[in-house]
C-alpha positions as a Python dict, from the first residue, in 0.01 Angstrom:
ca = {
    (1, 'X'): (0, 0, 0),
    (2, 'X'): (101, 358, -48),
    (3, 'X'): (58, 648, 196),
    (4, 'X'): (-228, 778, -20),
    (5, 'X'): (-438, 462, 11),
    (6, 'X'): (-762, 524, 206),
    (7, 'X'): (-1014, 277, 339),
    (8, 'X'): (-1358, 373, 459),
    (9, 'X'): (-1556, 135, 673),
    (10, 'X'): (-1918, 230, 732),
    (11, 'X'): (-2127, 54, 993),
    (12, 'X'): (-2501, 70, 1007),
    (13, 'X'): (-2802, -29, 817),
    (14, 'X'): (-3031, 203, 633),
    (15, 'X'): (-2863, 534, 540),
    (16, 'X'): (-3112, 803, 621),
    (17, 'X'): (-2894, 1102, 709),
    (18, 'X'): (-2523, 1120, 625),
    (19, 'X'): (-2455, 1364, 907),
    (20, 'X'): (-2543, 1093, 1159),
    (21, 'X'): (-2316, 834, 997),
    (22, 'X'): (-1966, 801, 1141),
    (23, 'X'): (-1676, 731, 908),
    (24, 'X'): (-1365, 558, 1032),
    (25, 'X'): (-1078, 662, 811),
    (26, 'X'): (-774, 433, 813),
    (27, 'X'): (-455, 579, 669),
    (28, 'X'): (-138, 393, 599),
    (29, 'X'): (144, 630, 693),
    (30, 'X'): (490, 667, 546),
    (31, 'X'): (650, 514, 856),
    (32, 'X'): (470, 184, 787),
    (33, 'X'): (201, 242, 1046),
    (34, 'X'): (-172, 299, 1048),
    (35, 'X'): (-358, 605, 1168),
    (36, 'X'): (-730, 624, 1227),
    (37, 'X'): (-981, 902, 1261),
    (38, 'X'): (-1354, 905, 1321),
    (39, 'X'): (-1548, 1185, 1154),
    (40, 'X'): (-1901, 1247, 1037),
    (41, 'X'): (-1974, 1132, 685),
    (42, 'X'): (-2062, 1480, 558),
    (43, 'X'): (-1730, 1613, 691),
    (44, 'X'): (-1547, 1330, 519),
    (45, 'X'): (-1736, 1395, 195),
    (46, 'X'): (-1634, 1762, 219),
    (47, 'X'): (-1269, 1669, 281),
    (48, 'X'): (-1278, 1421, -5),
    (49, 'X'): (-1433, 1679, -239),
    (50, 'X'): (-1158, 1931, -148),
    (51, 'X'): (-889, 1667, -195),
    (52, 'X'): (-1026, 1569, -536),
    (53, 'X'): (-1049, 1933, -645),
    (54, 'X'): (-695, 1993, -524),
    (55, 'X'): (-572, 1686, -715),
    (56, 'X'): (-751, 1806, -1029),
    (57, 'X'): (-605, 2154, -990),
    (58, 'X'): (-257, 2011, -940),
    (59, 'X'): (-305, 1785, -1239),
    (60, 'X'): (-426, 2082, -1442),
    (61, 'X'): (-128, 2289, -1334),
    (62, 'X'): (100, 2000, -1414),
    (63, 'X'): (-47, 1974, -1764),
    (64, 'X'): (-23, 2350, -1806),
    (65, 'X'): (341, 2338, -1699),
    (66, 'X'): (404, 2057, -1948),
    (67, 'X'): (233, 2254, -2223),
    (68, 'X'): (429, 2566, -2134),
    (69, 'X'): (754, 2368, -2126),
    (70, 'X'): (675, 2223, -2467),
    (71, 'X'): (592, 2568, -2602),
    (72, 'X'): (908, 2711, -2447),
    (73, 'X'): (1123, 2435, -2597),
    (74, 'X'): (964, 2495, -2937),
    (75, 'X'): (1024, 2872, -2915),
    (76, 'X'): (1382, 2812, -2796),
    (77, 'X'): (1443, 2582, -3090),
    (78, 'X'): (1292, 2839, -3328),
    (79, 'X'): (1505, 3114, -3170),
    (80, 'X'): (1828, 2916, -3219),
    (81, 'X'): (1725, 2825, -3573),
    (82, 'X'): (1659, 3193, -3655),
    (83, 'X'): (1988, 3293, -3492),
    (84, 'X'): (2173, 3031, -3697),
    (85, 'X'): (2004, 3152, -4017),
    (86, 'X'): (2104, 3512, -3937),
    (87, 'X'): (2465, 3406, -3876),
    (88, 'X'): (2469, 3213, -4204),
    (89, 'X'): (2330, 3515, -4393),
    (90, 'X'): (2585, 3746, -4227),
    (91, 'X'): (2872, 3514, -4322),
    (92, 'X'): (2739, 3480, -4676),
    (93, 'X'): (2718, 3861, -4700),
    (94, 'X'): (3073, 3898, -4568),
    (95, 'X'): (3195, 3643, -4824),
    (96, 'X'): (3002, 3819, -5102),
    (97, 'X'): (3152, 4155, -4999),
    (98, 'X'): (3502, 4001, -5001),
    (99, 'X'): (3441, 3849, -5344),
    (100, 'X'): (3318, 4186, -5477),
    (101, 'X'): (3619, 4365, -5329),
    (102, 'X'): (3857, 4106, -5473),
    (103, 'X'): (3692, 4141, -5815),
    (104, 'X'): (3729, 4521, -5798),
    (105, 'X'): (4096, 4487, -5700),
    (106, 'X'): (4157, 4251, -5992),
    (107, 'X'): (3989, 4500, -6227),
    (108, 'X'): (4203, 4784, -6090),
    (109, 'X'): (4515, 4568, -6128),
    (110, 'X'): (4421, 4488, -6487),
    (111, 'X'): (4357, 4858, -6558),
    (112, 'X'): (4690, 4960, -6402),
    (113, 'X'): (4873, 4684, -6592),
    (114, 'X'): (4714, 4803, -6915),
    (115, 'X'): (4810, 5164, -6837),
    (116, 'X'): (5166, 5053, -6760),
    (117, 'X'): (5183, 4859, -7084),
    (118, 'X'): (5044, 5158, -7274),
    (119, 'X'): (5295, 5393, -7110),
    (120, 'X'): (5582, 5154, -7180),
    (121, 'X'): (5472, 5118, -7541),
    (122, 'X'): (5437, 5496, -7575),
    (123, 'X'): (5782, 5549, -7419),
    (124, 'X'): (5934, 5291, -7649),
    (125, 'X'): (5769, 5457, -7948),
    (126, 'X'): (5911, 5794, -7843),
    (127, 'X'): (6261, 5641, -7813),
    (128, 'X'): (6227, 5480, -8152),
    (129, 'X'): (6110, 5809, -8300),
    (130, 'X'): (6403, 5991, -8145),
    (131, 'X'): (6644, 5727, -8270),
    (132, 'X'): (6507, 5752, -8624),
    (133, 'X'): (6537, 6127, -8623),
    (134, 'X'): (6898, 6112, -8524),
}
């Protein structure tokens, strides 16, 4: 038996009025012993009703907590997923910016190389012209 096990023994014949009926409540305690109490039936019914309501409320709270935990875990997962997506986009943008910058540098290098070639060709042509004139 567990400490929550309850036994009700009712003595008597015809039940006319519950307030006159005595209830002997036997409880098995956590220290492996029994405790007894004698109360009126209507008092016991009231205690039982409160206990049942309390159990239902606790069960309801427990389910609400489980639902909230599930919702929280879902939101946490969504948050980390969104954060990961943002980081991926940021890194992709950084890589794209680097690629664009590298492309621009290569274009500038090609332009400068062409200008150097043109200047060298022009200088060589001037030397050749001077040599011919001499």
